[in-house]
ZAMARSE-507656 format. One record per atom (N, C-alpha, C): x, y, z. Coordinates in steps of 0.2 Angstrom, whole numbers, plus 5000, padded with zeros to 4 digits. Layout:
N
XYZ...
***
This chain:
194
517050465094516250465092515950415089515350395092515050335089514550365085514350305081513750325076513150355079512950335086512450365089512550445091513150455093513350525093513250565087513350545081513350575075512550575073512150525074511450535074511150595077511350595084511150645088511250705086511850715083512150785081511750795074511550755070511250765064510550785065510350765070509550775072509450845075509950875077509950945081509750995077509551045079509251095074509851135071510351135073511051165071511251135064511351175059511651145053512451145052512651185057513451195056513651185063514351135063514551125070515351135070515551165075516351165076516651095079517251095078517551035081517551045088517551095092517451105098516751085101516251095098515551075099515551005099515750965093515750905092516150865097516650895099517150865104516850855110516550915112516150915119515550865119515250855114514550815113514850735112515350735110515450665109515850625115516050655120516350625125517050595124517250585117517950555116518450605119519050555123519450585126520050615122520150585116520750605112520550655106520750715106520450745099520850715092521350685093521650655087521150595084520850555089520450505087519850535084519450585087518950615085519050655077519550675077519850705070519850655063520050595067520150535062519350515060518950495065518250485064517850535060517950605061517650645057517850645050518450645049518650635042518350575039518350515042517950455040517250465038516850515042516150525040516050565034516550615034516650675028516750625022517250575023517350535016516750485014516350465019515750425018515150475016515250535017514650585014514150605019514250585025513750595031513950645035514450685034514650745035514950795030514850865030515150895026515650945028516250945026516750985029516751065025516551095030516451175026517151215026517551205031518151245032518551205038519051215039519551185044519151195051519051135054518651145061517951155060517651155055516951175054516451125049516051085052515751045048514951055048514651025043513851045041513650975041512950975041512650905040512550885032512550945029512550935021512851005017512751005012512951075008512451125009511851105012511351165012511351175019511751205022511951235029511751305028511551325034511351395035511951445035512051485030512651525029512751575035512251605037512351645043512551615049512351555050512551515056513351505055513651485049514351485048514651535049514351595048514751665048514851675055514451665060514451675066514951625070515151565067515551515071516351525067516451545061517151555060517551595065517351655067517651685073517151695078517251685084516751695090517151735096516851775098516051785098516051835091515351835089515151855083514451865082514151925079513451915076513451945070512851935066512751955059512452035061512752085056512652155057512752195051512852255052513052295046512452295040512852295034512452305028511952245027512052175031511652115029511052135032511152165039510352185043510052235040510452295038510152355036509852335029510052295025509652275019509052235020509152185024508552155026508052195029508052245033507652285036507452345032507652345026507452405021507752475022508352475026508652545028509152555022509452515019509852525013509452485007509552505001509252474995509852434991510352454992510952434989511052354991511052304986511152234987511852214988511952174993512752154995512552064995512952034991512851964993513351944998513851985001514151965006513851965012514051925017513751925024514151965028513952015032514452065036514352035043514952025046514852005054515252055058514952065064515452105069515752045073516352065074516852015077517452045080517852015083518452045087519052055082519052035075519552055071519252075064519652105060519352125053519752075048519352045044519451995039519051975034519051975027518751955022518851885020518351835020518451765018517951745014518251705010517751665004517651595006517151565008517151505010516551465006516651405003516051375000515751434995516051464990515851524986515351574989515351584996515051635000515651675002515451755002515951805005515751815011516151825016516051845022516451905024516251965027516652015029516552025036517152015040517252015047517452095048517052125053517352195055517352195062518052235064518152225071517852285075517552265081517252315085517552305092517552355096517852345103517452285106517752255110517652195115517052215119517052285122516552295126515752305122515852325117515152335112515152255109515552225106515452155104515152105108515452105115515052055121514452075124514252135123513652175125513052145121512552105124512052075120511352125120511452185122510852235120510952245113510252235110510052245103510252185099510552135102510752075097510152025098509851995094509451945094509551875093509351825096509451755095509051735090509151725084508851695079508951615077508951585083508851505083509651485084509951475078510751445077511151505075511051565076511551615076511251685080511651725080511451795084511451845078510951895078511051945073510852015077511052065075510952135077510252145075509952185080509352225078509452275073508952305069509052355064509352415067509152435074509452495077510152485079510252415081511052395084511452405077511252375071511652375065511752445061511252485062511152555061511852585065511852575073512352605076513152575075513152505072513752475071514052505064513552515059513852555055514152625055513752665060514052735061514652715066514652675069515252665073515952665069515752625063516452615059516452655053515952695052515952735045515752825048516252865046516052925048515452965043515352945037514952955034514552905030513952885030513552835027512952855025512752835019512052855016511552795018510952825021510452775022509952795019509552745015509052765010508352775014508252735019507552745023507652735030507552775034507652785041506952775044506352775040505652765044505652705049506052655046505952595050506352585056506652625057507052615064506552655069506652635075506352655081506952695085506952765085507452805087507452795095506952785098507052775105507452715107507352665102507952605104508652625102508752675096509352685095509652735101509152785103509552825108509652775115509352725116509452675121510052645121510252625115510852585113511452635113511352695111511952735109512552745115512352745122512852755126513352695127513152635123513552575123514152595120514152625114514752635110515252695113514952735118515352785121515852825117515452855111515852885105515552955105515853005105515653075105515353095097515853065093515753085086515053055084515052995085514552945083513752985086513753005093513253025096512953095092513453135089513253185086513053165079513353115076513053085069512353075070512153035075511553005077511053055077511253105081510753155081510653205075511253205071511153235065510753195060510653125059510153085056509453095058509453105065508753105068508453165067508853225067508453295065508353285058508753265054508553265047507953225045508053165049507353125048506753155050506753195056506153225058505953285054506453315051506253375046506053345039506353295038506053255031505253235033505153215038504553185039503953235041504253305042503853365044503553365050
***
């Protein structure tokens, strides 16, 4: 990795880079040489080592971008999106991520909760938005992701959901229990709204 490669990397819109991304961008043939050079740049303060195999431009990196790079494929979902959309009001500092495995990680004083969902659901991009440097579920997809993993869940405000989109995404999950639960929430919401 040459200094020009590092400058190009630092000018990109990304704030977090995996070793694999740097390796592909650098053109260096030997991973061991690249590791030594990355270590050198970390020591000089030109890169910030966030976690093994993950580097950032500095300490002010995008936490959600990191969350989707720890395990891939992954996207931000569950309570993180529901809170952002105003569907739940309970604050969580943890970033919740849909992934191929379940694991809780604390990295750089930020808590990440990875929740396992089926590969067919995880790799389907319906209802998943590109937010620049990371992917995040739409509020409808996050609602369904939560119902997929939880039999009972309390939602504070369903009025922000577009139930047409919810019903369009529902077949993706192929889950009868979940379908019944969605109709239960929909009917209760309609009744509440009059």
